[in-house]
TIMI-2910 file (N, C-alpha, C, CB; in pm, 1 decimal, decimal comma, always signed):
<rs>
+----------+----------+----------+----------+----------+----------+----------+----------+----------+----------+----------+----------+------+
!      n_x !      n_y !      n_z !     ca_x !     ca_y !     ca_z !      c_x !      c_y !      c_z !     cb_x !     cb_y !     cb_z ! resn !
+----------+----------+----------+----------+----------+----------+----------+----------+----------+----------+----------+----------+------+
!  -1283,1 !   +555,4 !   -963,9 !  -1311,2 !   +435,7 !   -886,4 !  -1256,7 !   +311,6 !   -954,6 !  -1460,3 !   +421,3 !   -864,0 !  Ala !
!  -1240,3 !   +316,4 !  -1086,2 !  -1186,8 !   +200,4 !  -1156,9 !  -1047,0 !   +166,2 !  -1108,1 !  -1184,8 !   +225,8 !  -1307,4 !  Asp !
!   -965,0 !   +265,7 !  -1087,1 !   -828,5 !   +239,6 !  -1041,3 !   -826,9 !   +183,4 !   -899,1 !   -745,3 !   +367,9 !  -1047,8 !  Arg !
!   -920,7 !   +226,2 !   -816,9 !   -932,2 !   +171,0 !   -682,4 !   -961,3 !    +21,9 !   -689,9 !  -1042,3 !   +243,7 !   -602,5 !  Leu !
!  -1054,1 !    -16,9 !   -774,7 !  -1089,0 !   -158,5 !   -791,0 !   -969,2 !   -236,2 !   -843,7 !  -1209,7 !   -174,8 !   -886,3 !  Val !
!   -900,9 !   -181,5 !   -943,3 !   -783,4 !   -249,0 !   -999,9 !   -674,3 !   -267,5 !   -895,1 !   -728,3 !   -169,5 !  -1118,9 !  Glu !
!   -648,3 !   -163,7 !   -817,6 !   -544,3 !   -171,9 !   -714,9 !   -582,8 !   -273,2 !   -607,9 !   -519,9 !    -33,9 !   -651,2 !  Leu !
!   -706,6 !   -268,2 !   -562,7 !   -752,1 !   -363,3 !   -460,6 !   -737,9 !   -506,8 !   -509,3 !   -898,2 !   -335,3 !   -422,2 !  Arg !
!   -779,4 !   -533,5 !   -632,3 !   -769,8 !   -668,9 !   -687,6 !   -624,3 !   -713,1 !   -700,7 !   -839,2 !   -675,9 !   -824,2 !  Glu !
!   -538,6 !   -624,7 !   -747,6 !   -397,2 !   -659,3 !   -764,7 !   -332,1 !   -692,7 !   -630,7 !   -321,7 !   -543,9 !   -832,5 !  Ala !
!   -358,6 !   -612,0 !   -529,6 !   -299,5 !   -636,0 !   -397,6 !   -360,1 !   -761,0 !   -334,3 !   -320,6 !   -513,5 !   -305,4 !  Val !
!   -490,2 !   -774,8 !   -341,4 !   -557,9 !   -888,1 !   -277,6 !   -515,4 !  -1021,6 !   -336,8 !   -708,1 !   -872,7 !   -290,1 !  Ala !
!   -490,9 !  -1025,3 !   -466,7 !   -461,9 !  -1152,3 !   -533,3 !   -313,5 !  -1177,0 !   -558,3 !   -534,6 !  -1157,8 !   -663,3 !  His !
!   -228,8 !  -1087,9 !   -510,9 !    -85,5 !  -1109,5 !   -528,2 !    -39,9 !  -1226,1 !   -440,3 !     -5,9 !   -980,8 !   -493,9 !  Ser !
!    +38,5 !  -1319,3 !   -496,2 !    +89,1 !  -1430,3 !   -416,1 !   +215,5 !  -1393,4 !   -337,6 !   +117,5 !  -1549,1 !   -505,6 !  Pro !
!   +264,0 !  -1270,5 !   -355,0 !   +390,6 !  -1229,5 !   -293,1 !   +376,9 !  -1212,9 !   -141,9 !   +439,8 !  -1098,7 !   -355,1 !  Ala !
!   +483,4 !  -1243,5 !    -71,1 !   +487,7 !  -1220,1 !    +73,3 !   +499,8 !  -1071,3 !   +103,6 !   +604,7 !  -1296,7 !   +136,8 !  Asp !
!   +570,1 !   -998,4 !    +15,6 !   +585,3 !   -853,1 !    +28,2 !   +544,2 !   -790,2 !   -104,2 !   +732,9 !   -813,2 !    +66,6 !  Val !
!   +444,0 !   -705,2 !    -99,3 !   +397,6 !   -631,5 !   -216,6 !   +454,1 !   -490,7 !   -205,5 !   +239,6 !   -630,2 !   -227,0 !  Val !
!   +517,2 !   -442,3 !   -312,2 !   +572,9 !   -307,1 !   -313,2 !   +499,6 !   -226,1 !   -418,2 !   +726,5 !   -308,6 !   -341,2 !  Ile !
!   +447,6 !   -111,1 !   -376,6 !   +378,7 !    -22,2 !   -469,2 !   +453,3 !   +110,5 !   -475,0 !   +230,7 !     -0,9 !   -426,7 !  Thr !
!   +435,9 !   +182,1 !   -585,0 !   +489,5 !   +317,5 !   -595,9 !   +374,8 !   +410,9 !   -630,4 !   +603,2 !   +325,8 !   -703,1 !  Thr !
!   +368,3 !   +520,6 !   -559,9 !   +263,3 !   +618,5 !   -583,1 !   +137,5 !   +587,3 !   -505,2 !   +231,4 !   +626,3 !   -729,3 !  Gly !
!    +48,9 !   +684,6 !   -500,2 !    -82,2 !   +671,1 !   -437,0 !    -75,1 !   +660,6 !   -284,8 !   -152,4 !   +550,2 !   -492,0 !  Ser !
!    +37,0 !   +705,9 !   -225,0 !    +52,1 !   +694,9 !    -80,0 !    +10,6 !   +821,3 !     -5,9 !   +194,6 !   +661,8 !    -46,1 !  Thr !
!     -9,4 !   +931,3 !    -77,1 !    -47,2 !  +1057,6 !    -13,2 !   -198,8 !  +1061,2 !     +7,9 !     -0,9 !  +1179,2 !    -99,0 !  Ala !
!   -254,0 !  +1179,8 !    +23,2 !   -397,4 !  +1193,3 !    +50,2 !   -468,1 !  +1274,5 !    -57,6 !   -419,5 !  +1258,2 !   +186,1 !  Ala !
!   -421,0 !  +1266,1 !   -180,6 !   -482,3 !  +1340,6 !   -290,1 !   -602,5 !  +1268,6 !   -349,0 !   -380,5 !  +1366,2 !   -398,5 !  Gly !
!   -669,9 !  +1333,3 !   -443,8 !   -792,3 !  +1276,2 !   -501,8 !   -770,7 !  +1148,8 !   -584,0 !   -857,8 !  +1378,7 !   -588,3 !  Pro !
!   -649,1 !  +1121,7 !   -626,7 !   -622,4 !   +999,4 !   -703,8 !   -529,2 !   +904,7 !   -628,5 !   -561,4 !  +1034,7 !   -839,9 !  Val !
!   -514,5 !   +925,2 !   -498,5 !   -430,9 !   +838,8 !   -415,3 !   -520,5 !   +735,9 !   -347,3 !   -350,5 !   +922,1 !   -309,5 !  Asp !
!   -518,5 !   +613,2 !   -399,4 !   -613,4 !   +510,1 !   -357,1 !   -556,4 !   +406,5 !   -261,0 !   -666,1 !   +440,2 !   -476,5 !  Phe !
!   -429,7 !   +415,7 !   -226,3 !   -369,9 !   +307,3 !   -148,3 !   -429,6 !   +296,6 !     -7,8 !   -219,6 !   +327,6 !   -138,4 !  Leu !
!   -447,5 !   +407,7 !    +62,6 !   -506,3 !   +400,9 !   +196,9 !   -646,7 !   +338,9 !   +192,9 !   -512,6 !   +541,9 !   +259,7 !  His !
!   -727,2 !   +380,2 !    +96,5 !   -862,6 !   +325,0 !    +84,4 !   -857,7 !   +176,1 !    +49,5 !   -942,9 !   +402,0 !    -22,6 !  Glu !
!   -765,2 !   +138,0 !    -37,0 !   -748,3 !     -3,0 !    -72,5 !   -715,9 !    -85,4 !    +50,9 !   -637,7 !    -19,7 !   -178,0 !  Thr !
!   -623,0 !    -37,1 !   +132,3 !   -584,1 !   -110,0 !   +253,1 !   -700,6 !   -119,0 !   +351,3 !   -463,6 !    -42,2 !   +320,0 !  Leu !
!   -778,6 !    -12,4 !   +361,3 !   -895,9 !    -15,2 !   +448,9 !   -995,6 !   -121,4 !   +402,0 !   -963,7 !   +123,5 !   +453,1 !  Arg !
!  -1018,8 !   -127,6 !   +271,2 !  -1111,9 !   -226,6 !   +215,9 !  -1063,0 !   -369,4 !   +237,1 !  -1133,0 !   -201,3 !    +67,2 !  Leu !
!   -931,8 !   -387,9 !   +242,8 !   -873,6 !   -521,0 !   +263,0 !   -853,3 !   -553,7 !   +411,2 !   -740,3 !   -531,0 !   +189,7 !  Leu !
!   -896,1 !   -466,0 !   +500,1 !   -872,0 !   -483,6 !   +644,3 !   -724,3 !   -505,2 !   +672,9 !   -953,4 !   -602,1 !   +698,5 !  Asp !
!   -641,5 !   -423,5 !   +609,0 !   -496,2 !   -432,5 !   +624,0 !   -449,0 !   -317,2 !   +712,2 !   -424,4 !   -429,3 !   +484,6 !  Ala !
!   -417,9 !   -343,0 !   +838,5 !   -377,9 !   -234,5 !   +928,3 !   -243,2 !   -174,2 !   +889,6 !   -372,0 !   -284,9 !  +1071,3 !  Pro !
!   -233,7 !    -43,4 !   +908,4 !   -108,0 !    +26,3 !   +884,1 !    -15,1 !     +4,9 !  +1002,3 !   -131,7 !   +177,3 !   +859,9 !  Leu !
!   +108,8 !    -27,9 !   +973,2 !   +212,3 !    -39,3 !  +1075,5 !   +287,9 !    +93,0 !  +1082,5 !   +309,6 !   -158,1 !  +1045,1 !  Ile !
!   +317,0 !   +149,3 !   +966,2 !   +381,6 !   +280,3 !   +953,6 !   +300,9 !   +359,7 !   +851,9 !   +533,6 !   +267,5 !   +909,9 !  Val !
!   +263,0 !   +481,3 !   +887,8 !   +187,4 !   +566,9 !   +796,2 !   +255,3 !   +702,6 !   +788,0 !    +39,3 !   +582,1 !   +842,4 !  Asp !
!   +367,1 !   +708,4 !   +722,3 !   +446,1 !   +829,4 !   +700,6 !   +576,7 !   +818,3 !   +778,1 !   +367,1 !   +956,4 !   +743,5 !  Ser !
!   +678,9 !   +878,1 !   +721,9 !   +810,2 !   +880,9 !   +785,9 !   +858,7 !  +1025,5 !   +790,4 !   +912,5 !   +789,6 !   +709,9 !  Val !
!   +948,9 !  +1054,9 !   +881,6 !   +999,1 !  +1191,6 !   +898,9 !  +1117,5 !  +1217,0 !   +808,1 !  +1038,4 !  +1217,0 !  +1044,8 !  Ser !
!  +1089,8 !  +1226,1 !   +678,9 !  +1195,2 !  +1254,6 !   +581,5 !  +1130,9 !  +1332,0 !   +466,7 !  +1265,0 !  +1121,9 !   +530,0 !  Val !
!  +1203,8 !  +1427,1 !   +411,2 !  +1153,9 !  +1505,4 !   +297,4 !  +1260,7 !  +1506,4 !   +190,9 !  +1115,6 !  +1651,1 !   +339,5 !  Arg !
!  +1228,3 !  +1481,9 !    +65,8 !  +1098,4 !  +1433,7 !    +20,1 !  +1080,6 !  +1286,8 !    +56,2 !  +1083,4 !  +1453,6 !   -131,7 !  Pro !
!   +962,4 !  +1240,3 !    +56,3 !   +936,2 !  +1098,4 !    +77,9 !   +852,8 !  +1064,3 !   +198,2 !  +1061,6 !  +1028,2 !    +88,8 !  Gly !
!   +801,2 !  +1163,8 !   +269,7 !   +729,1 !  +1133,3 !   +393,9 !   +605,7 !  +1045,4 !   +377,4 !   +688,4 !  +1259,8 !   +458,4 !  His !
!   +536,2 !  +1039,5 !   +261,1 !   +417,2 !   +954,2 !   +258,1 !   +446,2 !   +806,7 !   +228,6 !   +321,8 !  +1006,6 !   +155,7 !  Pro !
!   +552,0 !   +752,0 !   +286,5 !   +578,1 !   +607,8 !   +273,6 !   +491,1 !   +535,5 !   +376,0 !   +731,3 !   +574,1 !   +295,0 !  Met !
!   +460,4 !   +408,5 !   +348,6 !   +382,3 !   +334,2 !   +446,9 !   +417,8 !   +186,1 !   +444,9 !   +233,0 !   +352,6 !   +421,1 !  Leu !
!   +381,4 !   +119,4 !   +552,1 !   +397,2 !    -25,0 !   +566,5 !   +267,4 !    -77,0 !   +625,8 !   +521,8 !    -62,5 !   +656,6 !  Leu !
!   +211,9 !   -180,5 !   +564,8 !    +84,9 !   -236,7 !   +612,4 !    +93,8 !   -388,4 !   +620,6 !    -31,4 !   -195,2 !   +519,7 !  Ala !
!    +14,9 !   -444,6 !   +710,6 !     +4,5 !   -589,8 !   +724,5 !   -116,3 !   -634,9 !   +643,1 !     -8,6 !   -633,2 !   +875,9 !  Arg !
!    -91,1 !   -711,1 !   +537,9 !   -198,9 !   -762,2 !   +453,2 !   -257,1 !   -888,7 !   +514,9 !   -147,7 !   -790,5 !   +309,7 !  Leu !
!   -377,5 !   -925,6 !   +475,9 !   -432,1 !  -1053,1 !   +522,7 !   -338,4 !  -1168,6 !   +485,0 !   -573,4 !  -1076,7 !   +463,3 !  Pro !
!   -329,2 !  -1266,7 !   +571,1 !   -242,0 !  -1381,9 !   +546,9 !   -291,1 !  -1462,0 !   +427,0 !   -235,1 !  -1471,8 !   +671,6 !  Ala !
!   -200,9 !  -1539,3 !   +370,7 !   -236,8 !  -1627,7 !   +260,1 !   -323,1 !  -1742,3 !   +313,3 !   -109,2 !  -1682,7 !   +188,9 !  Thr !
!   -379,1 !  -1819,8 !   +223,0 !   -464,5 !  -1932,9 !   +262,1 !   -390,3 !  -2032,1 !   +350,2 !   -517,7 !  -2004,1 !   +138,3 !  Ala !
!   -258,0 !  -2044,1 !   +329,2 !   -180,5 !  -2137,9 !   +411,1 !   -120,4 !  -2070,9 !   +534,8 !    -69,5 !  -2200,3 !   +327,6 !  Asp !
!   -162,2 !  -1946,3 !   +564,7 !   -121,6 !  -1880,9 !   +688,3 !     +4,0 !  -1796,2 !   +682,1 !   -103,1 !  -1981,5 !   +789,7 !  Gly !
!    +64,6 !  -1782,8 !   +564,1 !   +186,0 !  -1700,7 !   +552,8 !   +152,6 !  -1553,3 !   +572,8 !   +253,7 !  -1721,8 !   +415,3 !  Arg !
!   +235,2 !  -1484,6 !   +648,8 !   +218,5 !  -1340,8 !   +669,4 !   +252,7 !  -1267,1 !   +540,3 !   +307,6 !  -1290,6 !   +786,7 !  Ala !
!   +182,6 !  -1156,3 !   +516,0 !   +207,3 !  -1073,6 !   +398,1 !   +210,5 !   -927,4 !   +440,4 !    +98,6 !  -1097,4 !   +288,7 !  Arg !
!   +292,5 !   -850,1 !   +371,5 !   +302,5 !   -707,6 !   +400,4 !   +304,2 !   -628,5 !   +270,9 !   +428,1 !   -677,2 !   +483,7 !  His !
!   +271,4 !   -500,8 !   +281,4 !   +277,9 !   -409,7 !   +168,1 !   +364,1 !   -291,3 !   +207,1 !   +136,0 !   -363,5 !   +124,0 !  Leu !
!   +459,1 !   -258,5 !   +120,7 !   +541,8 !   -139,2 !   +135,2 !   +494,6 !    -40,9 !    +29,3 !   +696,2 !   -171,6 !   +120,5 !  Val !
!   +449,4 !    +75,7 !    +71,9 !   +404,3 !   +178,8 !    -20,6 !   +507,4 !   +289,8 !    -29,3 !   +268,3 !   +235,3 !    +22,7 !  Gly !
!   +566,9 !   +304,9 !   -146,8 !   +665,1 !   +410,9 !   -169,5 !   +597,8 !   +528,2 !   -239,2 !   +784,9 !   +358,8 !   -253,5 !  Leu !
!   +647,2 !   +649,7 !   -217,3 !   +588,4 !   +764,4 !   -286,0 !   +610,0 !   +755,8 !   -436,3 !   +647,4 !   +894,3 !   -232,4 !  Pro !
!   +526,4 !   +824,4 !   -511,6 !   +536,6 !   +821,5 !   -657,3 !   +647,7 !   +907,8 !   -712,8 !   +408,0 !   +864,2 !   -716,9 !  Gly !
!   +689,8 !  +1008,8 !   -640,0 !   +797,9 !  +1095,9 !   -684,6 !   +929,2 !  +1018,3 !   -681,1 !   +806,6 !  +1223,5 !   -596,4 !  Asn !
!   +998,2 !  +1001,5 !   -794,9 !  +1122,4 !   +923,5 !   -796,6 !  +1228,2 !   +975,6 !   -699,8 !  +1179,3 !   +922,1 !   -935,8 !  Pro !
!  +1233,8 !  +1104,9 !   -677,0 !  +1331,1 !  +1159,6 !   -582,1 !  +1294,7 !  +1126,0 !   -438,5 !  +1341,6 !  +1310,3 !   -598,5 !  Leu !
!  +1168,4 !  +1102,9 !   -411,6 !  +1122,9 !  +1071,3 !   -276,5 !  +1133,5 !   +923,0 !   -245,3 !   +980,4 !  +1116,9 !   -257,9 !  Ala !
!  +1124,6 !   +839,8 !   -346,9 !  +1127,5 !   +695,2 !   -324,8 !  +1268,3 !   +648,9 !   -296,7 !  +1070,7 !   +620,3 !   -445,2 !  Ala !
+----------+----------+----------+----------+----------+----------+----------+----------+----------+----------+----------+----------+------+
</rs>
């Protein structure tokens, strides 16, 4: 659970318009990105692509910044050959 908290805090407090992560995009016991996005009320725009390796890529809409700027997160798979 510590890594979930760390990931949520890092994504929530990033000033970037586009946040890019690697790993944690699948549905394994240590893959926290989907849960992080759910906790942040960040809807998924794309949740997997039809390519192997690399299908667990995702794109999500993060909450806007305080000044209204749109933010997104691109989640790449952790496997270097898949990313």
